N, C-alpha and C positions, 0 to 999 in steps of 0.2 A: 166724625170717625171713620165713617165708611171711606169716603175722597180717601184719608189717610192709608187705608188699610190697601185699595187700591193702588196707591203710588209707590207703597213699599213692594208691593207684590210684581209692579212691573219692573223696577228696579232690579228685582231677583232676575225673572227671566233676560232681563237685558244684560246682566251679569254673566248668566249661564252663555248666551250667545256668544260672548266675547272670551270666554273661556278656550283656552287652548285645548285642541284633543289629539292623540295619537291614534292614527288609523293603519292597522297592521295588514300591509299585502304579502301574498306568498308567490314568489316567482318560481317557476318550475326551472331546474337546470337540468340538460340532459347530458349522460356521459361521464365522465371523470377526467382530471387532470391527465395529462399523456404523459408529464415529466413531473412528478411533485419534488420540490427540494427536498435532498437527503438530508436525513436526521441520524444522529448517534444512536446507536442502540447496544445499550452496555450488555454483555451476556450475564448470565447469574451468578457467574463464580468472580464476578467483577464489580465491586463497591464502589461508590459516587468517588471519584478521586481528590474534587477540588472543594473547597468550604469557601465561606464569607472569612475575610482576612480580620485579623484582630492583631494588639499589639501583644508580642510575645515576652515584652519584659525583658531584652536579650541585652548584655552589655556591647559596647561597640566591636570588643577582641572576639566574641562569640561569633556575632554576626560574620566576622572577616574570616574566621575560622572554616563556617559551614560554606560560604561561599568560593574557599579558595577549596574545598572538599569535593564541591558539586564539579567545579570547573575540571578539576584533575581527573588523569585518565586512569588511576591507580587501578580499575578494572581490566585493565587491557592486558597489565601485567601480572594478573592473578594466575598463574600456570597450574593450581590444584584447586579443586573445587573443595568448597566452604563445608558441605555438608558431611558429617562423619558418615553416613550411612550411605555404602559404596553400591551401586545397582552394578550388576553384573553385565558385561558387554562379549559378544561373540563375533567370530570373524565376519566379514561382510559376503553375503548372498546375492545371489540376481534380483530375489525377491524383499532384500532389505530396502528399507525406504529412510532416510537421512532427514535430520532436520534443515530448515532454510535459515535465511538469514537477513535482515531489517537493514534496509539500506535506506542513504538518501542520494537522491539526483542532484548532481552540482554543476553538472555541464558537460558540454560535447567538445571534444579533442581530436586533432587529427593524428594518423597512425600510418606509417609506408609499411608495405609486405616488402619479403624480399625478392621480388619480382618486379618491383617498382610501382605498383600500384597503391594508388593514395585512397585511405578509406576517412572514413567519419567514426569515431569510436564515443560513447556515453561515459561520464563518468559516475560511479557510484561509490559511495562512501558509507563505510559498516563502523558506525559510532556506538559505542559502549555496550556491544550483545552480550547481554549474560543471560542464563538459563536459571530463572524464576522458579518454576515448578515443573514437577512431572507426575502425569496423570495418566495411571496403566489403563490397560483396556478395560478392565472389570470395573471401573468408575467414570472411564471417559463415556459420554451419551452425546454422540454429535447427531445432528440434524438429517436424516439419511431418508433421499425422497424414493421410494419405493413403494410397488404393489402387497408386497411381502411384510406383515405386521412385524414380526420379529426378526431382524437382522442382527446376524452375529458380528460381533464390532471385534477384530483382530488385533487394529493398530490404536497404540495409544495416544498420546500428545504432549509435547514442550512447550510449556508457556516462556517465551522469549520478551526479554526487555531491552529496551533503547533509549538513549538518549538521557544521560543522569537529571534530575530535579533537584532543586530545592525541596527538602520536607518541610520546611514551614507551612509550604502552599498546599499541604497534603492534609487528607483526613486521618484520623486513628484507622480507622478499617481498612483503608487504600494502603496504607504504611504498613500494615501489620503483614501482608502478600510478602512484602520484601525482608521483612525483619526474619521472618521463619525463614528464610533461606541466607540470612545474613549479606544480601547486595544492596548497592545504592538503590534508593528508589529511581524508578524508570517515568519516563514522560508515555512511551507508547509500550503498550502489550500487545503481543502477538501469538498466538498456537497453531501450532507446526504438527500435522500427524506425522507420527514416525512409526517404526516397528518396535517391537518389545526390545529387539537386541540393537537398536540403535536410542537407548535411552541413555541420558547425560544425567550427573547429579546435580542437584539446585547449586546456581555459584561456579558455573562452569562458564568461563569466558571464551567467548567463540568471535574471531577476527576473519580477516579475508582471505587466510591461508586454509578455510576449510575448503574452499574452490582450489581447482588448479588451473594453471593457463592451458589453456585448448578445450575445455569441456564446455558444455554447453547445459543453459539455463532455461527456466522458466520464467519470467519476471511479472509480475502484477502489480499494476499501478491504475491511478483514477484519471481519466486522460483529461484535458484540458477543456475548461467551458466555454464554451465559445458561443453560447445564448441562441436564441431562436434563429434561423439561418434559411435562406431558400435552397431550390436542389440545388442550383448550380456549385452553390460552395458545399451545401452538407452531402450530396450525392455526386459530382463531378459533372451533373448533364452541362450539354454543349449549349441550349438554350436556342431562343427562336433567331430568326435572320432579323439583322437591325434594319433593313430598308427591303424594298419593294411589297409594300402594303401592309408592312407589319406595325401594329399600332398596340403600346402600351401592355404587349406581351413579348418583349426582349427576353427575359429574364424568367417567364414561366417555364411549368415543366410539359404544357400542352396537355394531349390525353390521359385520363386516368383511368375510363371505363372501359369494360368489355361488353361488345355486346352480344347479339343470339339469345342465349337461351340463359346464360346467367344475367347480365343484367343487372350488374352490381360491380364497385370497386372491388377488387381482390384483396383479402388479408397480405400485408406484408409490402404494399405498394409504395415505392420510394417517392414520397413527399414532403413538404415545408413542415419542418417541426425543431424541435431541441437538440443541439450538436453538443456532444461532451457529457464531462460531469458525467461517467460512468467507468465501473471497474472492467479492464480490459488485461487480458494476458497475452502476453507476445512470446511466443514458445521458438525453442530452437535457436537461442542466442549465444553464439561465441563469445568467449574471454580470451582476450587481444594479449592483457596485460594485468599483473597483479603488483601493486606496490606493498610490503608487509609494513612501513614504516609508519606509514598513514593511513594503512586498511582500507585502500581505493580499488576501486576494481573500473578497466576499462573494457565494456563490453561493446561489439559490431553492432552498428547503426544508430543511427539519431533521432529512430524515433521509438524510443522508450516511452511507454505511458507516463503522462505527469508533467505538471510545469517543473522548473529548477527548483531546488530547494524543497521537493516534495518527499514523502517518504514512497518506498515500492518495498515488494517484497519477493526475495528470491530463492527458488527449487532448484531440487534438479530437476533435468528435463524429462518427459513421459514421452519423447517422441522413441521408439522402438530403436531405428536406425543411429541416434546421437543419444544413446546413456549412456552415462559412466561406467565404466568396467573396473576400474581400482582407484575410488575415491579413496581419502582420509576417512577412517571409518572408526568410530560415529564423527569424528571429526578431528581436526590437526590438534594435537599434543605434544607440545617440544618434549616433555620427559619423557614421551616414548617412541619419539621418531631419533634419527639417525641425525645430530648435527642440528645446527639453527641455520633456517632459509636466508638466502640472501635479499637484499634489499629490494629490488625490482627483477620480475620473473616474465618471461615472454613466452608467447606460442613458441613454435617452431616456425611456422611461415610467416612472424612478425621481424622488421628488421629492427633491433635495437638501437638505441642512440649514440649509443658509445662504442657499437662497433663500424668498422671500415664500411665505406660504401661500395669502393672500387679496390678489388684487389688484382694487381698484374701477375702472372706468371713467369718464370723466366723462360726466355727464347732457349729452344732447341738449337743445338750448334748442327 
């Protein structure tokens, strides 16, 4: 009996030795990631837009009607606000601040000036821009970075929507934002800070005629994501020589330290790292041409932030020497303007394609 117990205990010890165990080891990591991936941060006033899809039990005729309505541009032809409560407006003053627009970068196209210079222009299309909500200064609570605790808010904000979307793909809470204004649900929403005298009724449609040719804009967009790059591509360094004793250091940045009493790497030193994927604002961009039929803006320069088919935001410039002095205020409304605008509008120094290039003057006898 004793031998049987000893044999049984030995088997138990043998099984314990063969049993796998999980050993935890803490590894200390210093610092933090320099470029975390961007994540979508929903503001407090914006509910969750999408949901899990399920069968709506709709007839084929109803599905076809919804798809046709979403694809249509009825919002662009809405010349009067849908909200019955009118917001009073006043004439433009130098301290007035208009709303901006939401556009899509669709490519780069050459243009010619009247002096013969060939320039590149970026095409930005204004798609289904409509006012969804106006927030007065009493309710507008922006994030203000100031040393003073109580900052008086003098401006309100307009919530603009762009690009119509199928309402079947939205939650009821998100759809409620648009049902109050009576507009088609939008894919993209953006808040623009405006002065109280530049407020617009919910349901007002905005087009490319909000701006004039020759005006200057500030365009905000997210730059192209280039990934982790070296100093030659990220900062334009010349690099080390290709020969004469240089080994494995042809594309390096060289010395990064500071001698003497500092003996450290100074903050802001240009080094390898992540390039792009950051929100940037290009200020003082001139409008060369406006197409009122397709709501397209031609702006000077091919360096608008972002890839093709990405969204960007357009504002009146804040540069003092380039500010607009006679804009459409608070926006272009055809009912209040004299006549209808032509299809193509050009700046004064831009050569229109339908204008003659060479003009011969009669000889003097």
